[in-house]
N, C-alpha and C positions, 0 to 999 in steps of 0.2 A: 503493500498498500506506502502512494505517495503523498507528502502531505506538506503543502506549500510552504515554502518557507522553513524546511526543514530539512536535512539528510541525517541518515539512521548510523549506527556508531556501537559497533557488536562487536563483543566480546569473544575469541577464540573457545573459551572452557564450556561455550553453550551452545554449539553447532549442533552435536545429538538431541540435547533437548528441545529444541527448535525442531526439531523434523517428528518429532512424536508426538510433540504440540500439534502444530500443522494438519500432520495426519485425523488425529482425534478430534481436531476443534471441525478439520472438514467432513469427516463422517456424521459428528451431529445436527451440526447444520443443515446436511441433507436430510438425516429423518427427521428434521425439526420442520421443516416446509413440505416436507410429502402430503402432508392434509390440505394443503393450499389449494384446491380441486375446485373451490367454490359452493363445496357441500355442507349443511350446517354441522354443527360438531354434538356429538354424542357427549353426553357425562364421561364415559368413558376415555370418550377422543381426547375430552376437554385435560382429564386425568391424566392421559400419556401426554399430550402434549406440554402441560406442567413439567413432568418432569423432567421431560426432556431440555424443557428452557434451564431447572438448573442442574442439570448433569452441564449443561452446556456453559454453563455462568459458571457454574466449579470448577472445571476446566480449564479456562479464559483465564480465573486469579491465577490458578495453580500453575501456570504455563509465563504469563506477566509478572508473576513473582519469583520466579525459580530464573529466568530468565537477564541477565543484567544487561538490559539494554538503555543507552542515552539517544535522545535526540536532538544532533547537533542543531542551532539554530542560526538563521540568519541575524534576527530581530528579537528582541523582547516585547511582550506588550507595552502598550503609552500606558506609563501610569499618571492621571490628570488630577494638577492643583487648579484653584484661583488662576486665570489668567495665562498658564504653563502647560506644558504636558513634557515624559520625558522616558530613554527608554535607553537600552542597551544593544549595538550594533558587532557583527562578528565580521571577519574579512580572513583572507589566506593566512597562512602564513608568508611572513621573510624570514631571508638565512643572510647571515655575515661572516666575517671569518673568525669573528668572536664568538658567538651565538645565534641562535634561533628562538626568534621570539611571536607572538600571534599575534596579528592585529584586530583591534575593537576600538569601541569609540562611546562616551556616552552623547547621546543629541538630545538637544535641550530646545523644544516648539514653543514660540512664545508669541500672546497675541500682538495684532499691531499696536504699536503704542508703548510698547510693554522693553524691557531689558534684566539683564540677570546679567551678575559681575563677573570679570576678570580674578588671574590669583591676588591680584593687589588692586585694591577696589578702586583707590585715589583718595578723596577728600572725604566722600562719605560712601556709604551701603559696606557687604557683607559677603567675602569671595566662598565660594561654595566649597564645602570641607567632603570627604571622600573614603569610606571606610571598607576597605577590599578584605578585611578579617575572616567572615564567613566565607570565600574561595576555597576550592579544592583542587588538589591538585594544582598551584599557582604557587611559585616560587618569589617572583616579583610582579608588580603591577608599576609603571611609569607612565606618567599622567602627563602628554604632550598640551600645549595652550596656543594656542593658534591666535594671531594678530588679532589686539581688542583696537575700540574706539575709544574718544573721550565724548561725554555728556555732560551736559552741565546739568546738575542735582539739585536747582531751583532754590538752592539757596545762598549762592553765591559763587560757588566752587564748583569742584568738574568732579563725577567720577569715571572709570574706566571697566567695560564690557564691552556685550553682545546684545543686538534686537535677530527678531526674526526665528532665527533657525542657525544654532550654533551644535559642531559634533566635536567634541574631546577626545583628540585622541589617543588611545591607550594601546603600550604595547606590556606584550604579555609573557615571558618568560615563568617554563612549565617549571615541574618537580622534576615530573616522568613524559620525555615527549612524547614516547609509544601510548598515551593516555590520554582521552580527551580530557579538556579540566573543566570545570564547574565556575565560573564567572559570579559573584556575588557583590553587591558596593551596595551600600544606604548613605544619599547622597541627599546631602543638604544646601540649600541654595535660596537665595533671593529672588523675587520679581517685583519689578518695581514700574510703576508710573508717574501716577500723580500719588501716590503713597504706596508704600515697601510691600510686600507681603513676602510673609518667610513658607519656605515648599519643601516637601522632603518629597523623594521616592526610594523605595526598596525594589531594587532590579538583579533577577537573576539571569543567565542562560547558559546554554552548553557551548561549548566553540570548537572546534575541530581540524582549523583552521583551511578549511578547502573554498574556494573562491565560489562567492556568492553574488548575491542583485546588492548587496551593500559594500560594494568593495569602491565603487566609483564615489561613493559619499565621503570615505576614509583617504583613500588617493584626493579628493580633493582638501579638506582638512588639514590632513597632515601639508600639503601644499602652502596653507598658510598660516604652518609654525615657522616664528622667525630663525632665518638660519643662524648660528653659531659662528662668529667670527672672530679673532684678533683687533684690539684697539688699535688703529694705527691703519689698517689694512687696505688698500689701495680698492677701486669700485671696477674697474677691470674695463675689457671693451664695453660692458652690456650696459654699462653703465651705474650699475645698481648705488646701494646704500653704501656709507662705512662713515663712521666714527672716527676721526681727524685726532680729536685731544679731549681732554680734562683734565680742568683745573680749579683749584681754588684761588680766592680771592676775597680779600678785604673789602667791606663796604659801611664806615662809619663803623660803628661797633658792632658789628654780625659782618659772615662770613658766605657767598653764595659757592656757588657751583656753575661753572662756566661749560657749556660742550657744545663741540662743532662738529656740524654733521655735512658729510659731503653727498651731492646729491643731486641728481640730474634735473636740468634747468625747468622749471617752470611746473615738475612734481610738486605737488602738496607734501607735508612731510609732519608727522608728530614725532612726541619723547614721552617718555615711559619710565623711571627710576626706582628701582626698586635697594634697600638698604642689606645687610650681611643677614638680617637674620629677622622675621614677622613683625616687631614689635617694633622695627625702627617706621614712620609713619612723615618718610620725605614728602614737601608739596609737588604737586603737578611741575615739571620744568614750564616754562613758558618762552613763545619769543624773543630776542634780545634783540637788543643796537645789532645793523649789520655788519658782517666779519670785515676787519682793515682791506684795502685794495691790495688786488692780488693774489685775492684766497676767493675768487671764483667758483659760484657752484657750493658755496658755504654755508649753510644755513647755523646759526647761533642759536644757542636757549638756555637759561638760567637757569638757577634755582637756589632758593635759603637753606641753609644748613639748618630748618626746622626739622622736630619730632623724633629730634635724637631720646631712644630711653634712658632714665638714669644713670648715668656714670658710664656712658658710652662716649667713644671719640670719635671724632670723621676723621684726623693722623690714620693712616694706614687703612681705614676700613674698605672693603670690597663692596664697590656698588654692581646692581645689574643695571644697562641701559637698554630699553628695546624700543628702537624707531622704526616705523611704521608708514611707509605708501601706499597708493593703491599696486602697485605692482611690484615691490617688493616687502619687506621684514626684516629684521637682523634685531642680535642678540651681543651684546658684548660686555664684556666683566672687567672693569676700571679700579682700579687702587687709588686711592684720594693720598696725595704725599703732604 
Protein backbone atom coordinates (compact mmCIF):
# COMPACT_ATOMS: atom_id res chain seq x y z
CA UNK A 1 0.00 0.00 0.00
CA UNK A 2 1.31 3.44 -0.90
CA UNK A 3 0.52 6.49 1.21
CA UNK A 4 1.15 9.97 -0.16
CA UNK A 5 4.09 11.65 1.52
CA UNK A 6 5.36 8.46 3.19
CA UNK A 7 7.96 5.83 2.33
CA UNK A 8 8.24 2.52 4.13
CA UNK A 9 11.34 1.66 6.18
CA UNK A 10 11.48 -2.08 7.01
CA UNK A 11 13.73 -3.93 9.41
CA UNK A 12 15.22 -7.21 8.02
CA UNK A 13 14.30 -9.42 10.98
CA UNK A 14 10.60 -8.93 10.22
CA UNK A 15 10.58 -10.49 6.72
CA UNK A 16 9.32 -13.98 7.65
CA UNK A 17 6.60 -12.68 9.96
CA UNK A 18 5.41 -10.16 7.37
CA UNK A 19 4.94 -12.96 4.80
CA UNK A 20 2.93 -15.01 7.28
CA UNK A 21 0.75 -12.02 8.17
CA UNK A 22 0.06 -11.28 4.50
CA UNK A 23 -1.10 -14.88 3.92
CA UNK A 24 -3.44 -15.02 6.92
CA UNK A 25 -4.79 -11.50 6.40
CA UNK A 26 -5.52 -12.29 2.73
CA UNK A 27 -7.38 -15.49 3.64
CA UNK A 28 -9.48 -13.85 6.33
CA UNK A 29 -10.32 -10.94 4.03
CA UNK A 30 -11.56 -13.37 1.33
CA UNK A 31 -13.74 -15.24 3.84
CA UNK A 32 -15.04 -12.01 5.30
CA UNK A 33 -16.46 -10.82 1.98
CA UNK A 34 -17.72 -14.20 0.78
CA UNK A 35 -21.29 -13.45 1.89
CA UNK A 36 -21.46 -10.01 0.24
CA UNK A 37 -23.67 -11.25 -2.61
CA UNK A 38 -26.70 -9.05 -2.04
CA UNK A 39 -28.62 -11.72 -0.01
CA UNK A 40 -30.03 -10.87 3.42
CA UNK A 41 -27.90 -12.04 6.33
CA UNK A 42 -29.36 -14.75 8.55
CA UNK A 43 -28.58 -14.78 12.25
CA UNK A 44 -26.09 -17.58 11.69
CA UNK A 45 -24.42 -15.67 8.89
CA UNK A 46 -24.21 -12.56 11.04
CA UNK A 47 -22.59 -14.58 13.83
CA UNK A 48 -20.15 -16.14 11.39
CA UNK A 49 -19.29 -12.76 9.85
CA UNK A 50 -18.73 -11.23 13.27
CA UNK A 51 -16.37 -14.04 14.19
CA UNK A 52 -14.44 -13.53 10.99
CA UNK A 53 -14.13 -9.79 11.61
CA UNK A 54 -12.83 -10.47 15.12
CA UNK A 55 -10.31 -12.95 13.71
CA UNK A 56 -9.17 -10.46 11.08
CA UNK A 57 -8.79 -7.68 13.65
CA UNK A 58 -6.83 -9.98 15.97
CA UNK A 59 -4.43 -11.03 13.21
CA UNK A 60 -3.98 -7.39 12.16
CA UNK A 61 -3.10 -6.34 15.69
CA UNK A 62 -0.63 -9.19 16.06
CA UNK A 63 1.00 -8.38 12.74
CA UNK A 64 1.19 -4.63 13.30
CA UNK A 65 2.54 -5.06 16.80
CA UNK A 66 5.04 -7.74 15.85
CA UNK A 67 6.62 -6.11 12.81
CA UNK A 68 8.90 -3.15 13.57
CA UNK A 69 7.98 -1.04 10.55
CA UNK A 70 8.46 2.74 10.43
CA UNK A 71 6.95 5.15 7.93
CA UNK A 72 9.44 7.75 6.75
CA UNK A 73 7.62 11.03 6.24
CA UNK A 74 8.13 13.95 3.89
CA UNK A 75 6.46 16.26 6.42
CA UNK A 76 4.64 16.21 9.73
CA UNK A 77 1.13 17.57 10.09
CA UNK A 78 0.79 21.33 10.50
CA UNK A 79 0.36 22.38 14.13
CA UNK A 80 -1.51 25.66 14.14
CA UNK A 81 -1.60 28.59 16.51
CA UNK A 82 -3.30 31.96 16.26
CA UNK A 83 -1.93 33.58 13.05
CA UNK A 84 0.74 30.87 12.50
CA UNK A 85 1.38 27.18 11.94
CA UNK A 86 4.51 25.02 12.05
CA UNK A 87 5.62 21.63 10.79
CA UNK A 88 8.73 19.51 10.24
CA UNK A 89 9.88 18.61 6.72
CA UNK A 90 12.51 16.06 5.67
CA UNK A 91 14.84 15.75 2.70
CA UNK A 92 17.68 13.67 1.32
CA UNK A 93 20.84 12.61 3.11
CA UNK A 94 23.96 14.65 2.35
CA UNK A 95 27.58 13.56 2.46
CA UNK A 96 30.87 15.32 3.09
CA UNK A 97 34.42 14.15 3.62
CA UNK A 98 33.89 14.25 7.38
CA UNK A 99 30.34 12.99 7.92
CA UNK A 100 26.88 12.17 6.61
CA UNK A 101 23.85 14.11 7.72
CA UNK A 102 20.12 14.06 7.10
CA UNK A 103 18.53 17.19 5.64
CA UNK A 104 15.37 18.45 7.39
CA UNK A 105 13.74 21.73 8.38
CA UNK A 106 11.23 23.53 10.55
CA UNK A 107 8.69 25.40 8.42
CA UNK A 108 6.72 28.28 9.97
CA UNK A 109 3.84 29.80 8.01
CA UNK A 110 2.50 33.19 9.08
CA UNK A 111 -0.65 35.14 8.33
CA UNK A 112 -0.20 38.28 6.18
CA UNK A 113 1.14 41.16 8.27
CA UNK A 114 2.54 38.89 11.01
CA UNK A 115 6.18 38.06 11.72
CA UNK A 116 8.36 35.85 13.88
CA UNK A 117 11.92 36.32 15.11
CA UNK A 118 15.49 35.44 14.20
CA UNK A 119 17.94 33.85 16.65
CA UNK A 120 18.74 37.43 17.83
CA UNK A 121 15.45 39.37 17.87
CA UNK A 122 16.85 42.91 17.98
CA UNK A 123 15.51 45.71 20.18
CA UNK A 124 12.39 43.70 21.05
CA UNK A 125 11.02 40.24 20.53
CA UNK A 126 11.66 36.64 21.59
CA UNK A 127 13.99 34.25 19.75
CA UNK A 128 12.70 30.74 18.96
CA UNK A 129 13.51 27.88 21.34
CA UNK A 130 14.20 24.41 19.93
CA UNK A 131 14.31 21.25 22.07
CA UNK A 132 15.28 18.02 20.26
CA UNK A 133 15.85 15.89 23.38
CA UNK A 134 12.98 13.47 22.64
CA UNK A 135 14.46 12.45 19.27
CA UNK A 136 15.64 8.86 18.76
CA UNK A 137 18.77 7.68 16.92
CA UNK A 138 19.86 11.31 16.68
CA UNK A 139 23.40 12.24 17.70
CA UNK A 140 23.19 15.97 16.99
CA UNK A 141 21.00 18.60 15.31
CA UNK A 142 22.42 21.84 13.89
CA UNK A 143 19.94 24.64 13.16
CA UNK A 144 20.72 26.99 10.27
CA UNK A 145 19.21 30.47 10.04
CA UNK A 146 18.26 32.03 6.69
CA UNK A 147 19.05 35.71 6.25
CA UNK A 148 16.51 37.78 8.25
CA UNK A 149 14.95 41.20 7.74
CA UNK A 150 14.70 44.33 9.89
CA UNK A 151 11.22 45.41 11.07
CA UNK A 152 9.99 48.46 12.94
CA UNK A 153 8.76 47.39 16.38
CA UNK A 154 6.28 50.29 16.61
CA UNK A 155 8.05 51.77 19.64
CA UNK A 156 10.95 53.55 17.95
CA UNK A 157 13.18 50.48 17.71
CA UNK A 158 13.64 47.58 15.34
CA UNK A 159 13.29 43.82 15.55
CA UNK A 160 14.85 41.13 13.34
CA UNK A 161 13.02 38.21 11.82
CA UNK A 162 10.83 36.75 9.09
CA UNK A 163 7.39 37.17 7.56
CA UNK A 164 5.09 35.02 5.36
CA UNK A 165 6.84 31.62 5.32
CA UNK A 166 10.27 30.58 6.58
CA UNK A 167 12.11 27.25 6.70
CA UNK A 168 14.86 26.83 9.29
CA UNK A 169 17.16 24.15 7.79
CA UNK A 170 18.36 21.35 10.08
CA UNK A 171 21.42 19.11 9.75
CA UNK A 172 20.86 15.85 11.59
CA UNK A 173 23.72 13.47 12.39
CA UNK A 174 22.51 9.97 13.31
CA UNK A 175 23.89 7.67 15.97
CA UNK A 176 23.45 4.70 13.60
CA UNK A 177 23.32 5.68 9.94
CA UNK A 178 21.93 2.25 8.96
CA UNK A 179 18.65 2.92 10.76
CA UNK A 180 15.97 5.59 10.37
CA UNK A 181 15.72 8.40 12.90
CA UNK A 182 12.75 9.72 14.82
CA UNK A 183 13.08 13.50 14.89
CA UNK A 184 11.12 15.32 17.58
CA UNK A 185 11.18 19.03 18.40
CA UNK A 186 9.40 21.16 20.97
CA UNK A 187 9.26 24.56 19.30
CA UNK A 188 8.55 27.81 21.12
CA UNK A 189 8.25 31.02 19.13
CA UNK A 190 6.49 34.36 19.10
CA UNK A 191 4.14 35.67 16.42
CA UNK A 192 3.75 39.44 16.20
CA UNK A 193 1.48 41.86 14.37
CA UNK A 194 0.16 44.85 16.30
CA UNK A 195 0.66 42.67 19.38
CA UNK A 196 2.73 39.57 20.11
CA UNK A 197 1.31 36.10 20.74
CA UNK A 198 3.38 33.22 22.16
CA UNK A 199 3.17 30.03 20.10
CA UNK A 200 4.23 26.43 20.62
CA UNK A 201 4.40 23.29 18.51
CA UNK A 202 5.25 19.69 19.39
CA UNK A 203 6.43 18.13 16.12
CA UNK A 204 7.78 14.76 15.08
CA UNK A 205 8.48 12.63 12.02
CA UNK A 206 10.55 9.68 10.83
CA UNK A 207 13.41 10.64 8.50
CA UNK A 208 15.06 8.16 6.14
CA UNK A 209 17.34 10.41 4.10
CA UNK A 210 15.59 9.66 0.79
CA UNK A 211 14.82 12.44 -1.74
CA UNK A 212 11.21 13.59 -1.68
CA UNK A 213 8.86 16.45 -2.54
CA UNK A 214 10.19 18.77 0.21
CA UNK A 215 13.73 18.82 -1.18
CA UNK A 216 13.29 22.05 -3.22
CA UNK A 217 12.03 23.98 -0.17
CA UNK A 218 15.03 22.85 1.88
CA UNK A 219 17.51 23.65 -0.90
CA UNK A 220 15.99 27.13 -1.25
CA UNK A 221 16.15 27.78 2.49
CA UNK A 222 19.77 26.64 2.70
CA UNK A 223 20.65 28.97 -0.19
CA UNK A 224 19.53 31.92 1.98
CA UNK A 225 21.71 30.92 4.95
CA UNK A 226 24.56 33.45 5.16
CA UNK A 227 27.92 32.28 3.86
CA UNK A 228 30.68 32.21 6.47
CA UNK A 229 33.69 34.16 5.26
CA UNK A 230 36.69 35.71 7.06
CA UNK A 231 36.96 39.37 7.92
CA UNK A 232 38.54 41.34 5.09
CA UNK A 233 37.75 38.76 2.40
CA UNK A 234 37.53 40.07 -1.16
CA UNK A 235 34.13 40.24 -2.82
CA UNK A 236 35.55 38.34 -5.80
CA UNK A 237 34.58 38.69 -9.46
CA UNK A 238 30.89 38.16 -8.70
CA UNK A 239 30.76 41.32 -6.63
CA UNK A 240 29.20 39.80 -3.52
CA UNK A 241 29.25 41.15 0.03
CA UNK A 242 32.26 41.33 2.32
CA UNK A 243 33.12 43.04 5.61
CA UNK A 244 36.35 44.93 5.15
CA UNK A 245 37.01 46.29 8.63
CA UNK A 246 35.64 46.55 12.18
CA UNK A 247 37.04 48.98 14.74
CA UNK A 248 36.13 50.80 17.93
CA UNK A 249 36.23 54.55 18.27
CA UNK A 250 35.54 56.96 21.11
CA UNK A 251 32.69 59.46 20.77
CA UNK A 252 32.60 61.80 23.75
CA UNK A 253 32.20 59.69 26.89
CA UNK A 254 31.22 56.45 25.20
CA UNK A 255 32.48 54.07 22.54
CA UNK A 256 30.99 52.82 19.34
CA UNK A 257 31.89 50.25 16.68
CA UNK A 258 32.28 51.17 13.02
CA UNK A 259 31.88 48.49 10.32
CA UNK A 260 32.76 48.90 6.64
CA UNK A 261 30.78 46.62 4.31
CA UNK A 262 31.72 46.19 0.64
CA UNK A 263 28.71 45.71 -1.65
CA UNK A 264 27.80 46.09 -5.33
CA UNK A 265 26.78 49.59 -6.33
CA UNK A 266 23.08 50.21 -5.88
CA UNK A 267 22.40 47.05 -3.88
CA UNK A 268 20.53 47.65 -0.60
CA UNK A 269 22.46 46.30 2.40
CA UNK A 270 21.56 45.71 6.03
CA UNK A 271 23.79 44.68 8.92
CA UNK A 272 23.10 42.81 12.18
CA UNK A 273 25.45 42.18 15.10
CA UNK A 274 25.50 39.59 17.91
CA UNK A 275 27.68 39.45 20.99
CA UNK A 276 29.72 36.44 22.12
CA UNK A 277 26.89 35.18 24.37
CA UNK A 278 23.08 35.52 24.26
CA UNK A 279 23.05 37.94 27.21
CA UNK A 280 24.73 40.62 25.08
CA UNK A 281 21.98 42.98 23.86
CA UNK A 282 23.81 45.12 21.33
CA UNK A 283 21.82 47.76 19.41
CA UNK A 284 21.20 47.31 15.71
CA UNK A 285 23.84 48.92 13.47
CA UNK A 286 22.67 51.97 11.55
CA UNK A 287 24.02 53.50 8.32
CA UNK A 288 26.71 56.01 9.20
CA UNK A 289 28.48 58.85 7.41
CA UNK A 290 29.79 58.05 3.92
CA UNK A 291 33.09 56.21 3.67
CA UNK A 292 36.19 58.31 2.96
CA UNK A 293 37.14 59.14 -0.61
CA UNK A 294 38.85 56.32 -2.42
CA UNK A 295 36.68 53.64 -0.74
CA UNK A 296 34.22 53.07 -3.56
CA UNK A 297 31.50 50.51 -2.91
CA UNK A 298 31.85 50.73 0.88
CA UNK A 299 28.78 51.09 3.11
CA UNK A 300 29.63 52.28 6.61
CA UNK A 301 27.56 51.21 9.62
CA UNK A 302 27.99 52.06 13.31
CA UNK A 303 26.48 51.09 16.68
CA UNK A 304 27.08 52.14 20.26
CA UNK A 305 28.73 49.71 22.67
CA UNK A 306 25.63 49.42 24.85
CA UNK A 307 23.84 46.38 26.20
CA UNK A 308 26.86 44.52 27.54
CA UNK A 309 26.11 42.16 30.47
CA UNK A 310 27.48 43.14 33.90
CA UNK A 311 31.25 42.67 34.12
CA UNK A 312 31.71 42.14 30.36
CA UNK A 313 34.45 43.98 28.46
CA UNK A 314 34.31 45.00 24.83
CA UNK A 315 38.08 44.67 24.34
CA UNK A 316 38.86 41.21 22.98
CA UNK A 317 35.21 40.23 22.53
CA UNK A 318 34.22 38.25 19.42
CA UNK A 319 31.23 39.66 17.55
CA UNK A 320 29.21 37.91 14.85
CA UNK A 321 28.29 40.25 12.00
CA UNK A 322 25.64 39.31 9.41
CA UNK A 323 25.37 41.41 6.23
CA UNK A 324 22.31 40.90 4.02
CA UNK A 325 21.36 42.08 0.54
CA UNK A 326 18.69 40.73 -1.85
CA UNK A 327 21.22 38.59 -3.73
CA UNK A 328 23.69 37.63 -0.99
CA UNK A 329 24.19 37.16 2.74
CA UNK A 330 27.40 36.63 4.73
CA UNK A 331 28.41 35.93 8.32
CA UNK A 332 31.74 37.15 9.69
CA UNK A 333 33.41 36.85 13.08
CA UNK A 334 35.33 39.92 14.22
CA UNK A 335 37.48 40.43 17.34
CA UNK A 336 37.32 43.86 18.92
CA UNK A 337 40.80 45.21 19.67
